[in-house]
C-alpha positions as CSV (number, residue, x, y, z in Angstrom):
1,M,38.6,19.5,12.8
2,L,39.0,17.0,10.1
3,W,37.1,16.9,6.8
4,Y,34.8,14.1,7.8
5,H,33.5,16.1,10.8
6,Y,32.1,18.5,8.3
7,V,30.7,15.8,6.1
8,F,29.0,14.1,9.0
9,G,27.6,17.4,10.2
10,A,26.3,18.4,6.8
11,V,24.6,15.0,6.2
12,L,23.1,15.2,9.7
13,I,21.7,18.6,9.0
14,V,20.2,17.6,5.7
15,A,18.7,14.5,7.1
16,S,17.2,16.4,10.0
17,I,15.6,18.9,7.6
18,I,14.2,16.1,5.5
19,I,12.7,14.4,8.5
20,T,11.2,17.6,9.7
21,V,9.6,18.3,6.2
22,V,8.3,14.7,5.9
23,V,6.8,14.8,9.4
24,L,5.1,18.2,8.7
25,M,3.6,16.8,5.5
26,Q,1.8,14.1,7.4
27,E,-1.8,14.6,8.6
28,G,-2.4,14.9,12.3
29,R,-3.8,12.1,14.4
30,S,-6.5,14.3,15.7
31,S,-8.3,14.2,12.4
32,N,-8.8,10.5,12.8
33,L,-10.3,10.9,16.2
34,S,-12.7,13.6,15.1
35,G,-14.1,11.2,12.5
36,V,-14.8,8.7,15.2
37,I,-16.6,11.2,17.5
38,G,-18.4,13.2,14.8
39,G,-19.1,10.3,12.4
40,S,-17.0,9.8,9.3
41,S,-18.3,9.9,5.8
42,E,-15.7,7.4,4.7
43,S,-16.6,3.7,4.5
44,Y,-14.3,0.9,5.4
45,G,-13.9,0.0,1.7
46,S,-12.6,3.4,0.7
47,K,-10.1,3.4,3.6
48,S,-8.4,0.2,2.7
49,K,-7.7,0.7,-1.0
50,G,-4.0,0.1,-1.5
51,M,-1.3,2.2,0.1
52,T,-2.4,5.8,0.7
53,N,-0.1,8.8,0.7
54,E,-0.3,8.9,4.4
55,K,1.0,5.4,4.7
56,K,3.8,6.2,2.3
57,L,4.8,9.2,4.3
58,E,4.8,7.2,7.5
59,R,7.0,4.5,5.9
60,V,9.4,7.2,4.5
61,T,9.6,8.8,8.0
62,K,10.4,5.5,9.6
63,W,13.2,4.8,7.1
64,F,14.7,8.3,7.5
65,I,14.6,8.1,11.3
66,A,16.4,4.8,11.2
67,F,19.0,6.2,8.8
68,F,19.4,9.2,11.0
69,F,19.9,7.0,14.1
70,V,22.5,4.9,12.4
71,L,24.3,8.0,11.1
72,V,24.4,9.6,14.5
73,L,25.7,6.4,16.0
74,A,28.4,6.1,13.3
75,A,29.4,9.8,13.7
76,F,29.7,9.3,17.5
77,L,31.9,6.2,17.1
78,V,34.1,7.9,14.5
79,F,34.5,11.0,16.7
80,L,35.2,8.9,19.7
81,F,37.8,6.6,18.3
82,V,39.5,8.6,15.5
C-alpha cells in the first residue's frame, strides 16, 4: 500500500466520526411531531427568529456529507487508476 492510501483512509475515518457526532447532536424529528399532536407552547414568532442551532447543525451535516461523498469518490478513482 502506498502512503496516500493511508491518508485517504485516515481522512475518511475522521470525516465519518465527525458526521456521526454532528448527527447525534441534532434533535430528533419526533419532538416536532409531539408538539403538533400535544400542542406546542412555542408561537410562530419564536420559531422563526434567525438561524437556530438546529438549522446550523443541519447545514453542517449537509456540508460534511457532501465532502465525504466527494472524498470517497476521489479515493475510489485514485485507487482504481493509480
